[in-house]
C-alpha positions as CSV (number, residue, x, y, z in Angstrom):
1,M,99.8,29.1,73.2
2,A,103.4,28.0,73.3
3,P,104.1,24.6,74.8
4,G,104.9,24.8,78.5
5,S,103.4,28.4,78.8
6,R,101.0,29.0,81.6
7,F,99.7,32.4,80.4
8,R,98.2,33.3,77.1
9,F,99.4,36.7,75.7
10,S,97.2,38.8,73.5
11,A,97.4,42.3,72.3
12,R,94.0,43.1,73.7
13,G,95.0,41.8,77.1
14,A,98.3,43.8,77.1
15,A,96.4,47.0,76.2
16,A,93.9,46.4,78.9
17,L,96.7,46.1,81.5
18,A,98.8,48.9,80.1
19,A,96.1,51.6,79.9
20,P,95.6,52.1,83.6
21,L,99.4,52.0,84.2
22,L,100.0,54.5,81.5
23,A,97.3,56.8,82.8
24,G,98.8,56.7,86.2
25,L,102.2,57.5,85.0
26,L,100.9,60.4,82.9
27,A,99.0,61.8,85.8
28,A,102.1,61.7,88.0
29,C,104.2,63.5,85.3
30,V,101.7,66.3,84.6
31,P,102.0,69.3,87.0
32,E,98.8,70.3,88.9
33,T,97.2,73.3,87.3
34,E,95.0,76.0,88.8
35,E,91.3,75.7,88.4
36,K,89.9,77.5,85.5
37,A,88.2,80.8,86.3
38,D,84.5,81.2,85.6
39,T,85.1,83.4,82.6
40,P,84.7,82.8,78.9
41,S,88.5,82.4,78.5
42,G,88.9,80.4,81.7
43,L,91.4,83.0,82.9
44,P,91.1,85.2,85.9
45,V,89.7,88.7,85.8
46,P,91.3,91.2,86.5
47,R,94.4,90.1,84.6
48,W,97.1,91.8,82.5
49,V,97.5,91.7,78.7
50,S,99.4,93.8,76.3
51,V,98.6,95.2,72.8
52,R,99.8,92.8,70.1
53,G,100.4,94.6,66.8
54,S,99.3,98.0,65.7
55,P,97.2,99.8,65.1
56,A,94.8,98.3,67.6
57,S,91.3,99.6,67.6
58,M,89.7,100.4,70.9
59,R,85.9,100.2,70.7
60,A,82.9,101.5,72.6
61,G,81.5,97.9,72.9
62,P,82.2,94.3,72.3
63,G,81.8,94.0,68.5
64,L,82.8,95.5,65.1
65,D,79.5,97.4,65.0
66,Y,80.6,99.6,67.9
67,P,82.4,102.8,67.1
68,I,86.2,103.0,67.4
69,L,87.1,105.4,70.3
70,W,90.8,105.5,69.5
71,R,93.6,103.4,68.2
72,F,96.9,102.3,69.8
73,E,99.6,103.0,67.2
74,R,102.2,101.0,69.1
75,S,102.3,97.4,70.4
76,G,103.3,96.5,73.9
77,V,100.9,98.8,75.8
78,P,99.9,97.1,79.0
79,L,96.1,96.8,79.6
80,Q,94.1,95.4,82.5
81,V,91.2,93.1,81.5
82,I,88.3,94.0,83.8
83,T,85.6,91.8,82.1
84,E,85.3,89.8,78.9
85,T,83.1,88.0,76.4
86,R,84.3,85.0,74.3
87,E,85.9,87.3,71.7
88,W,86.3,90.7,73.3
89,R,88.1,92.1,76.4
90,K,87.0,95.2,78.3
91,V,90.2,96.8,79.4
92,C,91.5,99.6,81.5
93,G,94.3,101.6,80.0
94,P,97.2,103.5,81.6
95,D,95.3,106.8,81.6
96,G,92.2,105.2,83.2
97,S,90.4,105.0,79.9
98,I,88.1,102.0,79.3
99,A,87.4,100.3,76.0
100,W,86.8,97.0,74.3
101,I,89.6,95.2,72.3
102,H,89.3,92.0,70.3
103,R,91.2,89.2,71.9
104,S,93.3,88.6,68.8
105,L,94.9,92.1,69.3
106,T,96.2,91.2,72.8
107,S,99.0,89.1,74.1
108,G,99.4,87.4,77.4
109,R,103.0,88.7,77.5
110,R,103.4,90.7,80.8
111,R,104.4,94.4,80.1
112,A,104.5,97.5,82.2
113,M,104.7,101.2,81.5
114,A,106.7,103.7,83.5
115,L,104.5,106.4,85.0
116,Q,107.4,108.8,85.2
117,A,111.1,108.7,84.3
118,V,112.7,106.2,86.7
119,P,116.2,104.5,87.0
120,M,116.4,100.8,86.5
121,L,118.6,99.6,89.4
122,S,121.0,96.6,89.7
123,D,119.3,95.4,93.0
124,P,115.9,95.9,94.6
125,E,116.9,98.6,97.0
126,A,117.2,102.4,97.0
127,G,120.8,103.5,96.3
128,A,121.7,100.5,94.2
129,D,123.7,101.0,91.0
130,I,121.8,102.4,88.1
131,R,121.8,100.1,85.0
132,A,119.6,102.2,82.7
133,Q,117.1,105.1,82.8
134,L,113.5,104.2,81.9
135,A,111.8,107.2,80.3
136,A,108.3,108.2,81.3
137,R,105.8,106.1,79.3
138,G,108.6,103.7,78.4
139,F,107.6,100.0,78.2
140,V,109.4,97.1,79.9
141,S,108.8,93.4,80.1
142,L,107.6,92.6,83.6
143,E,109.3,89.5,85.1
144,A,108.1,89.5,88.8
145,C,107.4,91.8,91.7
146,E,108.1,91.3,95.4
147,G,108.6,93.5,98.3
148,G,107.6,96.6,96.5
149,W,110.1,96.1,93.6
150,C,109.6,94.7,90.1
151,A,112.2,92.9,88.1
152,V,112.0,94.3,84.5
153,S,113.8,94.1,81.2
154,A,114.0,96.4,78.2
155,G,116.2,95.4,75.3
156,D,119.6,94.2,76.8
157,S,118.9,96.0,80.1
158,R,117.6,94.1,83.1
159,G,117.0,95.6,86.6
160,W,114.7,96.6,89.3
161,V,112.1,99.4,89.5
162,P,109.8,100.4,92.4
163,E,106.4,98.9,91.8
164,T,104.7,102.3,92.4
165,A,106.5,103.7,89.4
166,L,104.8,101.3,87.0
167,F,101.4,100.7,85.4
168,G,101.1,97.0,85.1
169,P,102.0,95.1,88.3
170,Q,98.8,95.9,90.3
171,E,96.7,92.9,91.3
172,E,93.5,94.8,92.1
173,A,91.1,96.1,89.4
174,L,92.0,99.6,88.5
175,C,88.7,100.4,86.7
176,R,85.1,99.4,87.4
177,P,83.9,96.7,85.1
178,E,80.4,98.3,84.9
179,A,81.9,101.7,83.8
180,T,81.1,103.0,80.3
181,A,83.8,102.9,77.7
182,T,85.6,106.2,77.4
183,A,87.9,107.9,74.9
184,G,91.5,107.5,75.8
185,G,93.9,110.4,76.2
186,L,97.2,108.4,76.3
187,R,99.5,109.3,73.5
188,V,102.3,106.8,72.9
189,A,104.7,107.4,70.0
190,A,105.0,104.7,67.4
191,A,108.1,102.5,67.8
192,G,110.9,103.6,65.6
């Protein structure tokens, strides 16, 4: 202790005082997060994912021992997760088909598919300027939806599409989780 000092400084004492202060500061800086869902992934079900990579095998059950019902030959297809295991997701496809896909073949990137040819508009209102034409079964990145309109992007084009013209923005489960896996009829051309 230095002459004339009243307090003794030690590294252990400083650490003991700093730890609660640091914990409080960190807690104040970290945003509140939603509670984890009671699912193997901790994410809510139903939720949306998209096919990552291709081909992506769609199976009759949650495992490699189950037969492949079909394959997606193109990435980006939106799928709705209706139930899950630790490694597998039971999903509902755009044509109402149900199958299992390994979690590594999915992405959390939000995508949507046009149910029919539809114009991508400059504003969320009928009669707005047309920015691009979205082909039937065309894929877009889904930004947000409000008031019956969805903000979407495809390549360099950004705009608004009616929510009812898309497969991908729905919040309710589109297929029953207890339903048996079925062969899909959706045919999506490979990206060129």
